[in-house]
KEDOTI-864016 format. One record per atom (N, C-alpha, C): x, y negated, z. Coordinates in steps of 0.02 Angstrom, whole numbers, padded with zeros to 5 digits, always signed. Layout:
! residues N
XYZ/...
This chain:
! residues 210
-00807+03035+02335/-00826+03103+02325/-00809+03147+02385/-00778+03119+02436/-00755+03159+02492/-00813+03181+02535/-00814+03245+02554/-00865+03272+02598/-00845+03264+02671/-00889+03284+02717/-00875+03276+02788/-00816+03319+02810/-00804+03374+02776/-00750+03419+02797/-00685+03405+02759/-00682+03348+02723/-00623+03331+02686/-00622+03360+02616/-00675+03396+02597/-00679+03424+02531/-00716+03378+02483/-00754+03406+02437/-00790+03367+02388/-00864+03372+02402/-00899+03315+02405/-00970+03315+02423/-01013+03335+02363/-01072+03362+02377/-01119+03381+02325/-01141+03320+02285/-01151+03264+02320/-01171+03203+02285/-01117+03180+02237/-01055+03183+02261/-00999+03164+02218/-00992+03208+02157/-01002+03273+02167/-00998+03320+02111/-01053+03307+02060/-01113+03292+02085/-01169+03278+02040/-01155+03215+01999/-01129+03164+02031/-01112+03102+01995/-01056+03114+01945/-01008+03156+01963/-00954+03173+01918/-00981+03207+01856/-01023+03257+01866/-01051+03294+01809/-01093+03248+01764/-01133+03206+01794/-01174+03160+01754/-01131+03113+01713/-01077+03088+01744/-01033+03043+01708/-00997+03077+01651/-00972+03138+01663/-00938+03175+01610/-00986+03195+01554/-01046+03215+01573/-01095+03237+01523/-01114+03181+01475/-01110+03119+01498/-01128+03063+01454/-01081+03059+01393/-01017+03077+01404/-00970+03075+01347/-00990+03126+01294/-01016+03183+01316/-01039+03234+01269/-01105+03212+01238/-01151+03185+01279/-01216+03163+01253/-01209+03108+01201/-01160+03063+01211/-01150+03008+01164/-01114+03031+01101/-01090+03093+01101/-01054+03118+01042/-00982+03097+01039/-00955+03069+01094/-00885+03049+01094/-00840+03109+01088/-00857+03162+01122/-00819+03225+01120/-00869+03282+01118/-00849+03339+01088/-00897+03396+01085/-00904+03431+01153/-00852+03430+01193/-00855+03464+01258/-00793+03449+01299/-00793+03472+01361/-00737+03458+01405/-00735+03508+01462/-00677+03513+01493/-00668+03552+01554/-00632+03507+01604/-00661+03500+01663/-00632+03456+01714/-00624+03494+01780/-00571+03479+01815/-00558+03511+01880/-00547+03458+01933/-00578+03468+01990/-00569+03423+02047/-00549+03466+02107/-00496+03445+02140/-00473+03481+02200/-00462+03433+02257/-00485+03453+02317/-00476+03411+02376/-00486+03452+02439/-00441+03444+02486/-00449+03477+02550/-00455+03553+02545/-00419+03583+02499/-00423+03656+02492/-00481+03680+02450/-00525+03635+02429/-00582+03654+02387/-00568+03636+02314/-00590+03678+02268/-00580+03667+02196/-00647+03675+02161/-00661+03629+02117/-00724+03631+02078/-00708+03620+02005/-00737+03661+01961/-00726+03656+01889/-00792+03643+01853/-00791+03595+01807/-00849+03581+01765/-00831+03598+01693/-00873+03637+01660/-00865+03653+01589/-00929+03631+01553/-00923+03582+01508/-00982+03551+01477/-00973+03550+01401/-01026+03565+01365/-01025+03558+01292/-00995+03618+01256/-00975+03605+01194/-00949+03658+01150/-00880+03638+01125/-00848+03684+01088/-00780+03672+01065/-00777+03631+01000/-00834+03625+00966/-00836+03585+00904/-00898+03541+00905/-00894+03485+00867/-00950+03440+00864/-01011+03473+00832/-01000+03521+00789/-01057+03554+00756/-01079+03617+00792/-01059+03624+00855/-01079+03682+00895/-01020+03727+00909/-01029+03792+00896/-00974+03838+00909/-00977+03865+00980/-00922+03894+01001/-00919+03925+01067/-00924+03873+01122/-00958+03889+01177/-00963+03842+01232/-00896+03834+01268/-00887+03776+01299/-00828+03766+01340/-00832+03810+01402/-00776+03842+01419/-00771+03884+01479/-00714+03858+01522/-00712+03880+01585/-00660+03855+01630/-00591+03877+01608/-00585+03929+01566/-00520+03952+01542/-00509+03937+01468/-00549+03891+01440/-00539+03872+01370/-00469+03842+01360/-00435+03862+01307/-00367+03839+01293/-00370+03775+01251/-00333+03724+01272/-00331+03661+01237/-00261+03648+01208/-00260+03614+01152/-00197+03590+01125/-00181+03523+01158/-00123+03517+01188/-00104+03458+01225/-00069+03408+01181/-00085+03344+01190/-00051+03289+01155/-00058+03226+01197/-00013+03180+01189/-00015+03116+01227/-00022+03129+01301/+00022+03171+01328/+00015+03192+01398/+00031+03136+01448/+00060+03081+01425/+00073+03026+01472/+00008+02996+01498/-00046+03001+01458/-00109+02972+01479/-00140+03009+01539/-00147+03076+01536/-00175+03109+01596/-00131+03104+01657/-00064+03101+01647/-00020+03093+01704/-00030+03025+01736/-00035+02973+01695/-00048+02906+01720/-00115+02902+01754/-00165+02935+01724/-00232+02935+01754/-00232+02969+01822/-00196+03026+01827/-00193+03061+01891/-00160+03017+01944/-00106+02982+01925/-00073+02937+01973/-00120+02880+01994/-00158+02853+01946/-00205+02800+01963/-00260+02825+02010/-00283+02887+02000/-00335+02915+02044/-00308+02925+02115/-00244+02942+02122/-00214+02948+02189/-00214+02880+02222/-00193+02828+02185/-00193+02760+02213/-00264+02738+02231/-00312+02757+02189/-00382+02741+02204/-00405+02776+02267/-00386+02839+02274/-00405+02878+02332/-00375+02849+02396/-00316+02818+02390/-00282+02789+02449/-00302+02716+02459/-00351+02692+02421/-00376+02623+02427/-00322+02571+02413/-00274+02590+02372/-00222+02543+02352/-00237+02513+02284/-00287+02539+02251/-00308+02517+02185/-00383+02520+02180/-00412+02469+02146/-00484+02468+02134/-00495+02470+02058/-00550+02504+02038/-00564+02510+01967/-00579+02443+01934/-00600+02394+01973/-00615+02328+01945/-00559+02278+01957/-00499+02302+01977/-00442+02257+01984/-00423+02227+01916/-00406+02163+01914/-00380+02134+01851/-00316+02170+01831/-00310+02183+01766/-00252+02221+01742/-00187+02181+01750/-00193+02114+01756/-00134+02071+01759/-00088+02090+01817/-00117+02109+01874/-00078+02124+01933/-00034+02185+01923/-00060+02235+01887/-00025+02298+01879/+00016+02301+01815/-00007+02267+01764/+00029+02266+01699/+00035+02194+01676/+00081+02157+01707/+00086+02085+01691/+00100+02071+01618/+00130+02120+01582/+00144+02108+01511/+00080+02103+01470/+00024+02126+01498/-00040+02122+01463/-00081+02062+01485/-00053+02022+01531/-00090+01964+01558/-00097+01910+01504/-00152+01874+01509/-00164+01815+01467/-00164+01830+01392/-00184+01891+01375/-00189+01906+01303/-00249+01871+01272/-00302+01865+01311/-00359+01827+01287/-00408+01866+01244/-00398+01931+01234/-00446+01971+01196/-00513+01970+01231/-00567+01969+01193/-00634+01967+01221/-00674+02026+01195/-00702+02066+01240/-00744+02123+01222/-00816+02108+01241/-00860+02109+01192/-00931+02097+01204/-00968+02164+01199/-01014+02176+01245/-01051+02239+01247/-01126+02224+01253/-01165+02261+01214/-01238+02261+01220/-01259+02332+01234/-01299+02341+01286/-01321+02409+01305/-01396+02411+01312/-01424+02471+01301/-01496+02483+01310/-01504+02535+01366/-01547+02521+01414/-01558+02566+01470/-01627+02598+01465/-01630+02661+01484/-01693+02697+01493/-01700+02709+01567/-01739+02667+01600/-01739+02668+01673/-01673+02639+01696/-01634+02677+01734/-01568+02654+01755/-01512+02695+01723/-01529+02729+01667/-01480+02769+01631/-01469+02740+01562/-01405+02735+01542/-01390+02706+01477/-01415+02751+01420/-01450+02720+01373/-01476+02757+01315/-01433+02744+01253/-01398+02688+01252/-01355+02672+01195/-01317+02609+01208/-01265+02597+01168/-01225+02536+01175/-01189+02521+01110/-01166+02459+01103/-01122+02440+01049/-01073+02388+01075/-01013+02385+01045/-00960+02340+01068/-00929+02303+01009/-00907+02243+01023/-00870+02203+00974/-00808+02174+01009/-00751+02174+00974/-00690+02146+01001/-00670+02085+00961/-00654+02031+00997/-00626+01971+00966/-00555+01965+00992/-00507+01973+00948/-00437+01971+00969/-00415+01899+00983/-00368+01892+01029/-00342+01826+01047/-00314+01791+00985/-00334+01729+00976/-00309+01690+00919/-00348+01700+00856/-00394+01748+00854/-00435+01760+00795/-00491+01708+00793/-00493+01669+00740/-00539+01613+00736/-00605+01630+00702/-00606+01679+00658/-00666+01690+00618/-00691+01761+00617/-00651+01809+00637/-00670+01879+00627/-00679+01916+00693/-00731+01956+00698/-00743+02000+00755/-00741+02072+00729/-00715+02117+00769/-00709+02187+00749/-00761+02229+00784/-00803+02263+00746/-00853+02308+00774/-00818+02370+00803/-00830+02383+00867/-00803+02443+00899/-00857+02497+00899/-00861+02535+00952/-00907+02591+00954/-00980+02570+00956/-01022+02610+00924/-01094+02608+00932/-01118+02679+00942/-01155+02692+00994/-01177+02761+01008/-01246+02760+01041/-01285+02811+01025/-01352+02820+01054/-01357+02892+01078/-01381+02901+01139/-01390+02968+01167/-01437+03008+01122/-01421+03071+01108/-01461+03110+01060/-01537+03107+01070/-01561+03111+01131/-01634+03112+01142/-01667+03045+01127/-01628+02992+01118/-01657+02927+01101/-01644+02908+01029/-01618+02954+00989/-01605+02939+00919/-01669+02946+00878/-01669+02915+00819/-01727+02920+00775/-01780+02867+00787/-01766+02819+00831/-01815+02766+00847/-01789+02697+00830/-01733+02693+00794/-01707+02628+00774/-01666+02593+00827/-01646+02630+00880/-01610+02598+00934/-01541+02574+00912/-01506+02613+00871/-01441+02592+00847/-01445+02527+00808/-01497+02520+00766/-01506+02459+00728/-01521+02400+00774/-01563+02412+00825/-01579+02359+00872/-01517+02336+00910/-01475+02383+00930/-01415+02366+00968/-01368+02322+00926/-01356+02342+00863/-01310+02303+00822/-01340+02236+00803/-01407+02233+00793/-01439+02169+00779/-01434+02123+00839/-01444+02151+00899/-01438+02110+00960/-01367+02084+00967/-01318+02125+00949/-01248+02103+00953/-01234+02046+00904/-01261+02052+00843/-01252+01998+00795/-01283+01933+00821/-01342+01939+00852/-01373+01880+00882/-01331+01851+00938/-01302+01894+00979/-01260+01870+01033/-01197+01837+01005/-01169+01865+00953/-01109+01837+00923/-01124+01767+00895/-01181+01759+00863/-01200+01694+00836/-01208+01642+00892/-01238+01664+00947/-01252+01617+01001/-01190+01599+01042/-01147+01649+01055/-01091+01637+01100/-01026+01621+01064/-01020+01642+01001/-00959+01630+00963/-00977+01601+00895/-01004+01540+00893/-01028+01513+00829/-00974+01503+00777/-00911+01503+00796/-00857+01493+00748/-00840+01556+00710/-00864+01614+00733/-00848+01677+00700/-00901+01692+00647/-00877+01706+00587/-00923+01715+00530/-00921+01786+00502/-00875+01828+00526/-00870+01896+00498/-00869+01947+00555/-00913+01995+00549/-00914+02052+00594/-00894+02113+00552/-00834+02139+00565/-00808+02193+00523/-00816+02260+00558/-00846+02307+00523/-00858+02375+00549/-00817+02424+00508/-00767+02455+00540/-00724+02503+00506/-00756+02572+00504/-00810+02579+00468/-00848+02642+00465/-00810+02694+00424/-00803+02755+00452/-00771+02809+00416/-00823+02847+00375/-00801+02883+00323/-00849+02918+00279/-00895+02966+00316/-00871+02997+00371/-00912+03045+00407/-00966+03015+00451/-00965+02948+00458/-01012+02915+00501/-01075+02896+00463/-01108+02945+00433/-01166+02932+00391/-01224+02900+00427/-01239+02916+00491/-01296+02885+00523/-01290+02809+00528/-01229+02782+00527/-01221+02709+00533/-01230+02673+00467/-01224+02708+00411/-01227+02675+00346/-01294+02639+00335/-01352+02671+00344/-01415+02636+00334/-01424+02577+00382/-01399+02584+00443/-01403+02529+00492/-01364+02469+00466/-01302+02481+00445/-01260+02426+00420/-01291+02394+00358/-01318+02435+00313/-01348+02407+00252/-01409+02365+00269/-01450+02388+00317/-01509+02351+00337/-01491+02283+00367/-01436+02281+00403/-01415+02219+00436/-01376+02172+00390/-01360+02196+00330/-01327+02153+00282/-01252+02162+00277/-01224+02215+00308/-01153+02229+00300/-01139+02247+00227/-01084+02223+00201/-01064+02239+00133/-00994+02270+00134/-00982+02316+00087/-00917+02349+00086/-00862+02298+00073/-00811+02300+00116/-00755+02252+00111/-00695+02284+00076/-00678+02346+00097/-00623+02382+00065/-00627+02455+00085/-00593+02497+00048/-00589+02568+00063/-00517+02587+00078/-00509+02640+00117/-00442+02663+00134/-00439+02739+00125/-00378+02765+00121/-00368+02837+00113/-00320+02861+00167/-00329+02922+00189/-00283+02954+00236/-00247+03011+00200/-00182+03017+00213/-00142+03069+00181/-00113+03114+00235/-00107+03178+00220/-00084+03227+00269/-00030+03271+00238/+00022+03286+00278/+00076+03330+00256/+00081+03388+00304/+00084+03448+00278/+00096+03508+00317/+00172+03512+00330/+00194+03489+00388/+00265+03485+00403/+00297+03554+00403/+00260+03604+00429/+00288+03671+00433/+00301+03701+00364/+00258+03684+00316/+00266+03710+00248/+00323+03675+00211/+00341+03616+00236/+00396+03579+00204/+00372+03539+00145/+00417+03499+00118/+00402+03455+00061/+00418+03494-00003/+00372+03487-00051/+00381+03521-00115/+00392+03471-00170/
């Protein structure tokens, strides 16, 4: 992203915005605010809204509630190492986090492209040592490509890939939450059956226990 003057290039900023906007387009997050600084130059991107159902747009001074702050600190440190060419994004994790080496987890991904831009994807995780069960991870379709059966095609293609590449696995488990209504007809069409239900409980700590 570095420009000729040591700042941030227009091409780099455009790629940054496109990459960040995909998270909003896929519905992963309702909106975001990002800041990039280099060589005395600062650039801020504000994309999306404050809630999934709309609401106020994200602004450069939008206030966020902070949690799990070790993640952004670690990410910032990794970006410094990347900037100094001491780290590559495709480096095997074993070298940097040896405790995670040889876990053997397998992540399978099926994606659909519109030209050279991703229109949707689905993922399945097979944990190390798991002989029969695969766990359905994310499935997402960009809003402008919804309504054409793409989500169903993606999950069907994944089931086909699982049969071909992992013939010993007989169960694909999808932990669908109640709010994920668009996925219910897809799962029913593909033959998913309800396995179990779960409940979440919440306590207002400030109000105390009654």
